[in-house]
SEKOL-116982 format. One record per residue (C-alpha): residue number from 1; residue in one letter; x, y, z. Coordinates in nm, 4 decimals. Layout:
<romis>
<romi NUM,"a",<X,Y,Z>>
...
</romis>
This chain:
<romis>
<romi 1,"m",<8.4980,12.9766,5.5095>>
<romi 2,"s",<8.5103,13.2364,5.7887>>
<romi 3,"t",<8.6152,13.1299,6.1342>>
<romi 4,"p",<8.3564,13.2052,6.4059>>
<romi 5,"p",<8.4823,13.4229,6.6830>>
<romi 6,"t",<8.5168,13.2943,7.0368>>
<romi 7,"t",<8.2439,13.3928,7.2854>>
<romi 8,"d",<8.5130,13.4776,7.5428>>
<romi 9,"t",<8.6477,13.8371,7.5818>>
<romi 10,"f",<8.9804,13.8868,7.7461>>
<romi 11,"t",<9.1561,14.1933,7.8583>>
<romi 12,"a",<9.4979,14.2862,7.7119>>
<romi 13,"a",<9.6662,14.1600,8.0288>>
<romi 14,"e",<9.4741,13.8351,8.0104>>
<romi 15,"v",<9.5789,13.7804,7.6492>>
<romi 16,"r",<9.9358,13.8243,7.7566>>
<romi 17,"d",<9.8867,13.5660,8.0256>>
<romi 18,"l",<9.7128,13.3182,7.7914>>
<romi 19,"a",<9.9363,13.3552,7.4881>>
<romi 20,"p",<10.2235,13.1332,7.5915>>
<romi 21,"y",<9.9863,12.8384,7.6721>>
<romi 22,"f",<9.7179,12.8459,7.3940>>
<romi 23,"t",<9.7603,12.8581,7.0178>>
<romi 24,"n",<9.5191,13.1521,6.9946>>
<romi 25,"t",<9.3131,13.3714,7.2259>>
<romi 26,"d",<9.0413,13.4892,6.9889>>
<romi 27,"r",<8.9054,13.1709,6.8156>>
<romi 28,"p",<8.6911,12.8869,6.9346>>
<romi 29,"i",<8.9305,12.6152,6.8240>>
<romi 30,"f",<9.2697,12.6124,6.9931>>
<romi 31,"a",<9.5340,12.3855,7.1254>>
<romi 32,"l",<9.7082,12.3770,7.4607>>
<romi 33,"v",<10.0963,12.4182,7.4528>>
<romi 34,"n",<10.3776,12.4488,7.7027>>
<romi 35,"l",<10.1714,12.2889,7.9832>>
<romi 36,"p",<10.2403,11.9759,8.1835>>
<romi 37,"e",<10.0248,11.6813,8.0991>>
<romi 38,"t",<9.8662,11.6790,8.4516>>
<romi 39,"v",<9.7596,12.0393,8.3988>>
<romi 40,"k",<9.6060,11.9681,8.0655>>
<romi 41,"g",<9.4169,11.6760,8.2097>>
<romi 42,"a",<9.3009,11.8664,8.5130>>
<romi 43,"l",<9.1795,12.1540,8.2966>>
<romi 44,"f",<8.9630,11.9175,8.0970>>
<romi 45,"a",<8.8403,11.7349,8.4133>>
<romi 46,"r",<8.7180,12.0794,8.5499>>
<romi 47,"y",<8.5961,12.1774,8.2056>>
<romi 48,"s",<8.3410,11.8921,8.2163>>
<romi 49,"r",<8.2006,12.0267,8.5457>>
<romi 50,"s",<8.2070,12.3969,8.4780>>
<romi 51,"a",<8.0074,12.6498,8.2729>>
<romi 52,"k",<8.3384,12.8490,8.2171>>
<romi 53,"s",<8.5344,12.8211,7.8955>>
<romi 54,"l",<8.8675,12.6496,7.9134>>
<romi 55,"r",<9.0824,12.9551,7.8773>>
<romi 56,"r",<8.8703,13.1387,8.1521>>
<romi 57,"l",<8.9161,12.8352,8.3772>>
<romi 58,"f",<9.2877,12.8536,8.3281>>
<romi 59,"l",<9.2868,13.2244,8.4186>>
<romi 60,"d",<9.0659,13.1894,8.7151>>
<romi 61,"e",<9.1904,12.8606,8.8705>>
<romi 62,"f",<9.5351,12.7734,8.7489>>
<romi 63,"l",<9.7308,13.0709,8.6534>>
<romi 64,"g",<9.7637,13.1657,9.0172>>
<romi 65,"d",<10.0267,12.9041,9.0668>>
<romi 66,"v",<10.2335,13.0719,8.8007>>
<romi 67,"r",<10.2242,13.4037,8.9769>>
<romi 68,"g",<10.2982,13.2324,9.3055>>
<romi 69,"s",<10.6023,13.0576,9.1575>>
<romi 70,"g",<10.7827,13.3810,9.0807>>
<romi 71,"s",<10.8707,13.2628,8.7326>>
<romi 72,"e",<10.9165,13.5131,8.4647>>
<romi 73,"v",<10.6889,13.4689,8.1569>>
<romi 74,"g",<10.7077,13.6574,7.8343>>
<romi 75,"g",<10.4574,13.6157,7.5618>>
<romi 76,"s",<10.3003,13.7726,7.2566>>
<romi 77,"s",<10.0385,14.0433,7.3104>>
<romi 78,"g",<9.8512,13.9127,7.0069>>
<romi 79,"s",<9.6636,13.5811,6.9438>>
<romi 80,"n",<9.9616,13.3687,6.8525>>
<romi 81,"v",<10.1973,13.1816,7.0749>>
<romi 82,"g",<10.5616,13.2073,7.1292>>
<romi 83,"d",<10.6806,13.5575,7.0402>>
<romi 84,"g",<10.9379,13.6568,7.3122>>
<romi 85,"l",<10.8786,13.3584,7.5355>>
<romi 86,"q",<11.1592,13.3578,7.7903>>
<romi 87,"t",<11.0692,13.1078,8.0607>>
<romi 88,"v",<10.7860,12.8597,8.0614>>
<romi 89,"p",<10.6974,12.7482,8.4244>>
<romi 90,"s",<10.4759,12.4602,8.5179>>
<romi 91,"p",<10.1479,12.6666,8.5716>>
<romi 92,"g",<9.8709,12.5198,8.7745>>
<romi 93,"a",<10.0801,12.2089,8.8863>>
<romi 94,"t",<9.9667,12.2319,9.2494>>
<romi 95,"r",<9.6020,12.2681,9.1600>>
<romi 96,"a",<9.6239,11.9839,8.9030>>
<romi 97,"d",<9.7847,11.7472,9.1524>>
<romi 98,"t",<9.5204,11.8285,9.4078>>
<romi 99,"l",<9.2386,11.7753,9.1642>>
<romi 100,"y",<9.3735,11.4486,9.0367>>
<romi 101,"a",<9.4189,11.3161,9.3912>>
<romi 102,"k",<9.0580,11.3872,9.4637>>
<romi 103,"v",<8.9189,11.2562,9.1343>>
<romi 104,"l",<9.1337,10.9469,9.1039>>
<romi 105,"n",<9.1746,10.8463,9.4587>>
<romi 106,"e",<8.8513,10.9641,9.6244>>
<romi 107,"y",<8.6015,10.9236,9.3417>>
<romi 108,"g",<8.7768,10.6500,9.1351>>
<romi 109,"d",<8.6996,10.8188,8.8106>>
<romi 110,"d",<8.9555,10.6605,8.5783>>
<romi 111,"s",<8.8332,10.8508,8.2694>>
<romi 112,"v",<9.0278,11.1666,8.3767>>
<romi 113,"a",<9.3426,10.9593,8.3578>>
<romi 114,"q",<9.2885,10.9493,7.9823>>
<romi 115,"l",<9.3314,11.3254,7.9503>>
<romi 116,"g",<9.7117,11.3430,7.9750>>
<romi 117,"g",<9.9976,11.1344,7.8634>>
<romi 118,"a",<10.3714,11.1105,7.8048>>
<romi 119,"h",<10.6364,10.9914,7.5701>>
<romi 120,"l",<10.8864,10.7454,7.7162>>
<romi 121,"a",<11.1941,10.5704,7.5732>>
<romi 122,"c",<11.2995,10.2199,7.7033>>
<romi 123,"e",<11.6381,10.1286,7.5716>>
<romi 124,"g",<11.8488,9.8180,7.5942>>
<romi 125,"v",<11.5490,9.6046,7.6882>>
<romi 126,"s",<11.5187,9.2346,7.5807>>
<romi 127,"n",<11.2703,9.1332,7.3108>>
<romi 128,"v",<11.0907,8.9412,7.5836>>
<romi 129,"l",<11.0389,9.2758,7.7754>>
<romi 130,"t",<10.9369,9.4597,7.4579>>
<romi 131,"k",<10.6384,9.2243,7.4233>>
<romi 132,"v",<10.5333,9.2941,7.7729>>
<romi 133,"l",<10.5567,9.6696,7.6979>>
<romi 134,"e",<10.3594,9.6373,7.3854>>
<romi 135,"w",<10.0748,9.4303,7.5191>>
<romi 136,"g",<9.8218,9.6987,7.5809>>
<romi 137,"r",<9.5856,9.8275,7.3155>>
<romi 138,"l",<9.5562,10.1823,7.4329>>
<romi 139,"m",<9.9202,10.3024,7.3832>>
<romi 140,"a",<10.1431,10.3656,7.0814>>
<romi 141,"y",<10.4811,10.1916,7.0315>>
<romi 142,"l",<10.7763,10.2121,6.7926>>
<romi 143,"e",<11.0439,9.9440,6.8239>>
<romi 144,"q",<11.3978,9.9297,6.6750>>
<romi 145,"s",<11.3725,9.6927,6.3806>>
<romi 146,"t",<11.6056,9.3913,6.3408>>
<romi 147,"r",<11.5070,9.4052,5.9757>>
<romi 148,"y",<11.6954,9.7354,5.9185>>
<romi 149,"v",<11.9428,9.7596,6.2053>>
<romi 150,"p",<12.2412,9.5315,6.2108>>
<romi 151,"y",<12.3218,9.3765,6.5511>>
<romi 152,"t",<12.6901,9.3707,6.5082>>
<romi 153,"d",<12.7911,9.6314,6.7643>>
<romi 154,"r",<12.9465,9.4991,7.0893>>
<romi 155,"p",<12.9143,9.7843,7.3607>>
<romi 156,"n",<13.1602,9.7099,7.6352>>
<romi 157,"g",<13.2730,9.4068,7.4543>>
<romi 158,"r",<12.9457,9.2248,7.4720>>
<romi 159,"w",<12.6887,9.1360,7.2164>>
<romi 160,"k",<12.3525,9.3087,7.2406>>
<romi 161,"y",<12.1543,9.0712,7.4547>>
<romi 162,"h",<12.0134,9.0533,7.8119>>
<romi 163,"v",<12.1334,8.7966,8.0606>>
<romi 164,"p",<11.8437,8.7298,8.3053>>
<romi 165,"a",<11.9183,8.8058,8.6674>>
<romi 166,"e",<11.7644,8.4763,8.7568>>
<romi 167,"l",<12.0790,8.3054,8.6237>>
<romi 168,"d",<12.3074,8.4755,8.8677>>
<romi 169,"g",<12.4826,8.2015,9.0693>>
<romi 170,"s",<12.3527,7.9336,8.8438>>
<romi 171,"p",<12.5956,7.7057,8.6481>>
<romi 172,"l",<12.3553,7.7551,8.3448>>
<romi 173,"r",<12.4593,8.1180,8.3196>>
<romi 174,"a",<12.7880,8.0244,8.1417>>
<romi 175,"t",<12.5949,7.7985,7.9023>>
<romi 176,"f",<12.3489,8.0701,7.8287>>
<romi 177,"v",<12.6201,8.3246,7.7510>>
<romi 178,"r",<12.8284,8.0743,7.5360>>
<romi 179,"t",<12.5156,7.9725,7.3350>>
<romi 180,"l",<12.3965,8.3269,7.2756>>
<romi 181,"d",<12.7510,8.4419,7.1806>>
<romi 182,"n",<12.7695,8.1665,6.9255>>
<romi 183,"a",<12.4324,8.2840,6.7840>>
<romi 184,"f",<12.5440,8.6464,6.7500>>
<romi 185,"e",<12.8898,8.5437,6.6043>>
<romi 186,"t",<12.7135,8.3330,6.3413>>
<romi 187,"y",<12.4775,8.6100,6.2608>>
<romi 188,"a",<12.7530,8.8678,6.2212>>
<romi 189,"r",<12.9745,8.6347,6.0213>>
<romi 190,"w",<12.7090,8.5686,5.7589>>
<romi 191,"i",<12.5973,8.9146,5.6801>>
<romi 192,"p",<12.8587,8.9702,5.4120>>
<romi 193,"g",<12.7869,8.6251,5.2642>>
<romi 194,"l",<12.4129,8.6961,5.2434>>
<romi 195,"e",<12.4707,9.0377,5.0874>>
<romi 196,"a",<12.6993,8.8747,4.8252>>
<romi 197,"h",<12.4234,8.6195,4.7649>>
<romi 198,"f",<12.1489,8.8741,4.7101>>
<romi 199,"r",<12.3817,9.1005,4.4962>>
<romi 200,"a",<12.4270,8.7961,4.2589>>
<romi 201,"k",<12.0608,8.7030,4.2667>>
<romi 202,"y",<11.9252,9.0515,4.2217>>
<romi 203,"p",<12.1805,9.2693,4.0130>>
<romi 204,"k",<12.1557,9.6404,4.0337>>
<romi 205,"s",<11.9353,9.8051,3.7867>>
<romi 206,"p",<12.0625,10.1115,3.6001>>
<romi 207,"e",<11.7863,10.3222,3.7359>>
<romi 208,"d",<11.8729,10.2373,4.0987>>
<romi 209,"s",<12.1053,10.4659,4.3004>>
<romi 210,"d",<12.4070,10.3058,4.4674>>
<romi 211,"a",<12.2652,10.4045,4.8088>>
<romi 212,"v",<11.9242,10.2646,4.7544>>
<romi 213,"y",<12.0610,9.9389,4.6087>>
<romi 214,"r",<12.2972,9.8920,4.9010>>
<romi 215,"s",<12.0241,9.9523,5.1583>>
<romi 216,"v",<11.7934,9.7072,4.9901>>
<romi 217,"i",<12.0504,9.4371,4.9818>>
<romi 218,"r",<12.1474,9.5018,5.3423>>
<romi 219,"a",<11.7747,9.4843,5.4501>>
<romi 220,"k",<11.7331,9.1543,5.2720>>
<romi 221,"a",<12.0408,9.0021,5.4306>>
<romi 222,"l",<11.9377,9.1238,5.7821>>
<romi 223,"d",<11.5817,9.0087,5.7348>>
<romi 224,"t",<11.7009,8.6582,5.6358>>
<romi 225,"l",<11.9494,8.6211,5.9241>>
<romi 226,"r",<11.7510,8.7790,6.2014>>
<romi 227,"g",<11.6048,8.4355,6.2842>>
<romi 228,"l",<11.9360,8.3646,6.4410>>
<romi 229,"l",<11.8857,8.6375,6.7087>>
<romi 230,"p",<11.7321,8.5047,7.0311>>
<romi 231,"a",<11.4515,8.6740,7.2185>>
<romi 232,"a",<11.7027,8.7972,7.4734>>
<romi 233,"t",<11.8378,9.0424,7.2107>>
<romi 234,"t",<11.8014,9.3971,7.3317>>
<romi 235,"s",<11.6152,9.6666,7.1543>>
<romi 236,"n",<11.4902,10.0189,7.1983>>
<romi 237,"v",<11.1269,10.0979,7.2288>>
<romi 238,"g",<10.9439,10.4341,7.2199>>
<romi 239,"l",<10.6082,10.4463,7.3930>>
<romi 240,"f",<10.3347,10.7069,7.4082>>
<romi 241,"g",<10.0403,10.6610,7.6365>>
<romi 242,"t",<9.7832,10.8214,7.8686>>
<romi 243,"g",<9.8101,10.8265,8.2278>>
<romi 244,"q",<9.5613,10.5406,8.2401>>
<romi 245,"g",<9.7455,10.3378,7.9884>>
<romi 246,"f",<10.0741,10.3782,8.1832>>
<romi 247,"e",<9.9128,10.2938,8.5132>>
<romi 248,"g",<9.7771,9.9724,8.3717>>
<romi 249,"l",<10.1091,9.8768,8.2143>>
<romi 250,"l",<10.3060,9.9455,8.5263>>
<romi 251,"l",<10.0733,9.7335,8.7464>>
<romi 252,"r",<10.1049,9.4396,8.5055>>
<romi 253,"m",<10.4806,9.4793,8.4922>>
<romi 254,"l",<10.5260,9.4959,8.8685>>
<romi 255,"a",<10.3270,9.1706,8.8990>>
<romi 256,"h",<10.5384,9.0003,8.6310>>
<romi 257,"p",<10.7576,8.6924,8.7236>>
<romi 258,"l",<11.0635,8.8163,8.5428>>
<romi 259,"q",<11.3053,9.0495,8.7345>>
<romi 260,"e",<11.3872,9.2428,8.4204>>
<romi 261,"v",<11.0312,9.3395,8.3716>>
<romi 262,"r",<10.9800,9.4452,8.7301>>
<romi 263,"a",<11.3009,9.6379,8.7429>>
<romi 264,"c",<11.2151,9.8201,8.4230>>
<romi 265,"a",<10.8701,9.9108,8.5808>>
<romi 266,"e",<11.0454,10.0756,8.8738>>
<romi 267,"l",<11.2666,10.2873,8.6411>>
<romi 268,"m",<10.9595,10.3785,8.4317>>
<romi 269,"l",<10.7667,10.4895,8.7307>>
<romi 270,"a",<11.0482,10.7158,8.8522>>
<romi 271,"e",<11.0703,10.8886,8.5168>>
<romi 272,"l",<10.7016,10.9198,8.4640>>
<romi 273,"r",<10.6572,11.0841,8.8072>>
<romi 274,"q",<10.8700,11.3612,8.6654>>
<romi 275,"v",<10.6204,11.4457,8.3993>>
<romi 276,"i",<10.2777,11.3051,8.4939>>
<romi 277,"p",<10.3085,11.2394,8.8749>>
<romi 278,"a",<9.9415,11.2827,8.9639>>
<romi 279,"f",<9.8363,11.0064,8.7231>>
<romi 280,"l",<10.0419,10.7440,8.8990>>
<romi 281,"t",<9.9848,10.8132,9.2690>>
<romi 282,"r",<9.7909,10.4762,9.3094>>
<romi 283,"v",<10.0549,10.2596,9.1573>>
<romi 284,"d",<10.2571,10.1903,9.4795>>
<romi 285,"q",<10.0067,10.2799,9.7368>>
<romi 286,"p",<9.9674,9.9554,9.9450>>
<romi 287,"n",<9.5965,9.9605,9.9597>>
<romi 288,"r",<9.5476,10.0542,9.5928>>
<romi 289,"g",<9.8201,9.9590,9.3412>>
<romi 290,"g",<9.9862,9.7224,9.5892>>
<romi 291,"q",<9.6672,9.5194,9.6206>>
<romi 292,"w",<9.6128,9.5248,9.2586>>
<romi 293,"i",<9.9721,9.4004,9.1893>>
<romi 294,"e",<9.9213,9.1238,9.4439>>
<romi 295,"y",<9.5981,9.0147,9.2891>>
<romi 296,"l",<9.7551,8.9911,8.9387>>
<romi 297,"a",<10.0632,8.7952,9.0566>>
<romi 298,"e",<9.8635,8.5581,9.2779>>
<romi 299,"t",<9.6014,8.4922,9.0222>>
<romi 300,"r",<9.8721,8.4126,8.7649>>
<romi 301,"r",<10.0442,8.1610,9.0049>>
<romi 302,"s",<9.7247,7.9984,9.1216>>
<romi 303,"f",<9.5767,7.9558,8.7852>>
<romi 304,"g",<9.9046,7.8244,8.6412>>
<romi 305,"a",<9.8920,7.5575,8.9031>>
<romi 306,"s",<9.5370,7.4729,8.8203>>
<romi 307,"a",<9.6139,7.4633,8.4469>>
<romi 308,"r",<9.8966,7.2219,8.5091>>
<romi 309,"r",<9.6677,6.9854,8.6940>>
<romi 310,"y",<9.4335,6.9759,8.3991>>
<romi 311,"l",<9.6924,6.9602,8.1242>>
<romi 312,"s",<9.9989,6.7741,8.2542>>
<romi 313,"d",<9.8764,6.4432,8.1142>>
<romi 314,"v",<9.7441,6.5593,7.7798>>
<romi 315,"p",<9.9815,6.4884,7.4846>>
<romi 316,"g",<10.0297,6.7455,7.2225>>
<romi 317,"q",<9.8921,6.6986,6.8724>>
<romi 318,"v",<10.0382,6.8039,6.5438>>
<romi 319,"s",<9.8333,7.0843,6.3918>>
<romi 320,"p",<9.8510,7.2998,6.0849>>
<romi 321,"e",<10.0227,7.6309,6.0955>>
<romi 322,"v",<9.7037,7.8191,6.0602>>
<romi 323,"t",<9.3591,7.6714,6.1677>>
<romi 324,"l",<9.0235,7.8512,6.1682>>
<romi 325,"t",<8.8949,7.7262,6.5011>>
<romi 326,"d",<8.5700,7.9199,6.5196>>
<romi 327,"f",<8.3519,8.1538,6.3223>>
<romi 328,"d",<7.9972,8.2910,6.3333>>
<romi 329,"p",<7.7824,8.1069,6.0569>>
<romi 330,"e",<7.5479,8.4139,6.0572>>
<romi 331,"g",<7.8375,8.6652,6.0291>>
<romi 332,"e",<7.7378,8.7998,5.6924>>
<romi 333,"l",<7.3788,8.8571,5.8110>>
<romi 334,"k",<7.4987,9.0352,6.1241>>
<romi 335,"v",<7.7490,9.2563,5.9349>>
<romi 336,"a",<7.4801,9.3641,5.6807>>
<romi 337,"a",<7.2369,9.4414,5.9676>>
<romi 338,"a",<7.5022,9.6411,6.1557>>
<romi 339,"a",<7.5757,9.8339,5.8323>>
<romi 340,"l",<7.2054,9.9218,5.8027>>
<romi 341,"y",<7.1851,10.0242,6.1766>>
<romi 342,"a",<7.3335,10.3751,6.1458>>
<romi 343,"h",<7.1019,10.4523,5.8513>>
<romi 344,"s",<6.7861,10.3429,6.0225>>
<romi 345,"a",<6.5571,10.4188,6.3080>>
<romi 346,"l",<6.4739,10.0457,6.3362>>
<romi 347,"p",<6.5825,9.8214,6.6281>>
<romi 348,"d",<6.8611,9.5702,6.5724>>
<romi 349,"a",<6.6396,9.2579,6.5812>>
<romi 350,"q",<6.4170,9.4033,6.3144>>
<romi 351,"l",<6.7044,9.4826,6.0862>>
<romi 352,"l",<6.8454,9.1331,6.1299>>
<romi 353,"a",<6.5075,8.9906,6.0387>>
<romi 354,"r",<6.4954,9.2138,5.7262>>
<romi 355,"v",<6.8449,9.1189,5.6172>>
<romi 356,"r",<6.7597,8.7481,5.6490>>
<romi 357,"r",<6.4808,8.7928,5.3916>>
<romi 358,"l",<6.7239,8.9447,5.1438>>
<romi 359,"s",<6.8581,8.7199,4.8582>>
<romi 360,"p",<7.2257,8.6498,4.8657>>
<romi 361,"d",<7.2769,8.8799,4.5624>>
<romi 362,"d",<7.1026,9.1680,4.7461>>
<romi 363,"r",<7.3099,9.1076,5.0537>>
<romi 364,"a",<7.6287,9.1073,4.8502>>
<romi 365,"a",<7.5148,9.4347,4.6824>>
<romi 366,"l",<7.4466,9.5879,5.0157>>
<romi 367,"l",<7.7960,9.5048,5.1443>>
<romi 368,"r",<7.9691,9.6141,4.8288>>
<romi 369,"a",<7.7983,9.9559,4.8685>>
<romi 370,"y",<7.9042,9.9701,5.2318>>
<romi 371,"v",<8.2713,9.8953,5.1611>>
<romi 372,"g",<8.2798,10.1412,4.8672>>
<romi 373,"q",<8.5580,10.1801,4.6157>>
<romi 374,"r",<8.8750,10.1079,4.8104>>
<romi 375,"k",<9.1882,10.2432,4.6353>>
<romi 376,"n",<9.4398,10.0846,4.8815>>
<romi 377,"r",<9.4640,9.8789,5.2054>>
<romi 378,"r",<9.4365,10.1936,5.4198>>
<romi 379,"h",<9.0816,10.2585,5.2999>>
<romi 380,"k",<8.8918,10.0701,5.5621>>
<romi 381,"p",<8.5109,10.0251,5.5793>>
<romi 382,"g",<8.3114,10.0970,5.8903>>
<romi 383,"r",<8.2704,9.9200,6.2256>>
<romi 384,"a",<7.9814,9.6970,6.1028>>
<romi 385,"f",<8.2532,9.4448,6.0177>>
<romi 386,"e",<8.3311,9.4198,6.3927>>
<romi 387,"r",<7.9878,9.2643,6.4392>>
<romi 388,"t",<8.1238,8.9160,6.3510>>
<romi 389,"s",<8.4474,8.7405,6.4545>>
<romi 390,"y",<8.6777,8.4637,6.3522>>
<romi 391,"r",<8.9276,8.2776,6.5776>>
<romi 392,"f",<9.2466,8.1374,6.4355>>
<romi 393,"d",<9.5040,7.9222,6.5988>>
<romi 394,"v",<9.8391,8.0264,6.4372>>
<romi 395,"l",<10.1696,7.8524,6.4747>>
<romi 396,"t",<10.4400,8.0915,6.3532>>
<romi 397,"d",<10.7909,8.2015,6.3906>>
<romi 398,"y",<10.8824,8.5012,6.6099>>
<romi 399,"g",<10.9102,8.7390,6.3048>>
<romi 400,"a",<10.5615,8.6727,6.1890>>
<romi 401,"f",<10.4302,8.6805,6.5452>>
<romi 402,"r",<10.5680,9.0328,6.5921>>
<romi 403,"d",<10.3621,9.1598,6.2865>>
<romi 404,"l",<10.0526,9.0064,6.4382>>
<romi 405,"q",<10.1258,9.1186,6.7820>>
<romi 406,"r",<10.1383,9.4864,6.6968>>
<romi 407,"h",<9.7963,9.4893,6.5309>>
<romi 408,"r",<9.6090,9.6624,6.7956>>
<romi 409,"l",<9.2512,9.5761,6.6730>>
<romi 410,"l",<9.3128,9.2000,6.7157>>
<romi 411,"t",<9.2197,9.0302,7.0358>>
<romi 412,"l",<9.5399,8.8388,7.0641>>
<romi 413,"e",<9.6480,8.5744,7.3265>>
<romi 414,"w",<9.9911,8.4108,7.2786>>
<romi 415,"q",<10.1742,8.1269,7.4421>>
<romi 416,"p",<10.5289,8.1614,7.5691>>
<romi 417,"l",<10.7925,8.1539,7.2991>>
<romi 418,"s",<10.9331,7.7975,7.2692>>
<romi 419,"t",<11.1836,7.5932,7.0646>>
<romi 420,"r",<10.9537,7.2857,7.0917>>
<romi 421,"h",<10.7577,7.3732,6.7766>>
<romi 422,"g",<11.0804,7.3725,6.5527>>
<romi 423,"y",<11.1877,7.6653,6.3396>>
<romi 424,"t",<11.1601,7.8144,5.9937>>
<romi 425,"e",<11.4497,7.8194,5.7614>>
<romi 426,"p",<11.4588,8.0830,5.4829>>
<romi 427,"a",<11.5379,7.9333,5.1430>>
<romi 428,"a",<11.8309,8.1818,5.1060>>
<romi 429,"i",<12.0094,8.0298,5.3982>>
<romi 430,"e",<12.0630,7.7084,5.2041>>
<romi 431,"e",<12.1250,7.8927,4.8736>>
<romi 432,"a",<12.4020,8.0983,5.0397>>
<romi 433,"g",<12.5638,7.7964,5.1994>>
<romi 434,"a",<12.4718,7.8928,5.5554>>
<romi 435,"q",<12.2441,7.6055,5.6345>>
<romi 436,"s",<12.4893,7.4063,5.8521>>
<romi 437,"d",<12.5727,7.7024,6.0681>>
<romi 438,"w",<12.2066,7.7996,6.0940>>
<romi 439,"r",<12.1082,7.4553,6.2156>>
<romi 440,"v",<12.3944,7.4447,6.4730>>
<romi 441,"v",<12.2508,7.7668,6.6305>>
<romi 442,"m",<11.8949,7.6274,6.6351>>
<romi 443,"s",<12.0146,7.2964,6.7928>>
<romi 444,"q",<12.2075,7.4801,7.0618>>
<romi 445,"s",<11.9056,7.7074,7.1302>>
<romi 446,"a",<11.6782,7.4059,7.1667>>
<romi 447,"e",<11.9169,7.2362,7.4059>>
<romi 448,"l",<11.9617,7.5484,7.6229>>
<romi 449,"y",<11.5824,7.5901,7.6314>>
<romi 450,"e",<11.5367,7.2373,7.7636>>
<romi 451,"q",<11.8125,7.2783,8.0298>>
<romi 452,"l",<11.6528,7.6052,8.1467>>
<romi 453,"a",<11.3025,7.4281,8.1634>>
<romi 454,"a",<11.4359,7.1245,8.3444>>
<romi 455,"n",<11.5982,7.3437,8.6081>>
<romi 456,"g",<11.2820,7.5183,8.6972>>
<romi 457,"l",<11.3588,7.8293,8.4926>>
<romi 458,"l",<11.0722,7.8042,8.2526>>
<romi 459,"d",<10.9907,8.1740,8.2838>>
<romi 460,"i",<11.3341,8.2660,8.1383>>
<romi 461,"a",<11.3629,7.9822,7.8895>>
<romi 462,"p",<11.1924,8.1888,7.6125>>
<romi 463,"s",<11.4964,8.4256,7.6234>>
<romi 464,"a",<11.6995,8.1523,7.4510>>
<romi 465,"a",<11.4383,8.0905,7.1889>>
<romi 466,"r",<11.4021,8.2652,6.8516>>
</romis>
């Protein structure tokens, strides 16, 4: 198939100016490169209000900052990027910042903050904090896995966990450190024993390489033992998000009761302002982000007090681990009607009435056709299945929770991590002879949790749980 040419025409000098920043200068489909995120976003923001093409806008309204900066730029004279590029400045940054200040602060148009983003790494943060970082739907996350990474290193002579600053000066700090040290020591001591157990249980097959077999055995041992690691265990998280996503995240973090979370937000804000500064101008403005942070913090405090008044005298009941608490009895009808909607000119109510008149077999056939021939779990049917919903109450350990929590399409609310629901114990723990040590760690964890809660430190008590 031939590629349609662009409707733009550029002089040879303009082609040289454009080449370092666009993947081509002669086709209608192209990508932006070597530009700050704010400039990319500002270009698209202007794009929506201008009859000019994007590359023409860049030349007319943003490139002037490059020339004014005195930076030397070398580029290809053809339509490809990168040949002979010597120095890439930050073109258009001044204009981008001015435009964002007007659109975001004066007009309040948050949509332009979706047009640029940044990658950020947060290292050595507790698992309590990682769940705060990973709360938002509109961002992407990758976290260091305790399933594949052994937590046996002791940088600066300390196991890899976070001691909350709220414990400074408290006699419980020593108890916290002693309890967590024992958990990590138990974890590290049993890794060889669990590896030996799994080697005996799953002998190496002739077709397996030594390296693959060792990695599989190591992963099984770590996966079994990671239940010993408390939520204070530190981890590394990589984040990618839009300016809007980061702004929302930082506002929530700055309103958080834990000092670790607030301190991390301050560090994140400082780093993000080096790459997407215009997106984050409102975060610490007293009459903008400051009021927002105050609203979030005060609402959490006041509602917590209200909730305690209504719940303090209600005894807890034993419940199954998984309970379907709510569902739509007409869910099947609504999904079938939603599936038909995109293939019809009929209104929704009429489609729902038509589906109601179908026989169960006809509805089943309709839904089978909508789903199609799925070859694997990644072949997902369309959005019609979002027309209905189910609500589950799930009591689970922290490992299973983490798999649920990272599922971005779920509407997920979770309670604070607690030791009061007990714990799960993998069968391999007893089989390998580690049961006694395992239960000592769990018992000490529960005792520490209750001591923290009894001393008004309920916000940091989850750090001791697992």
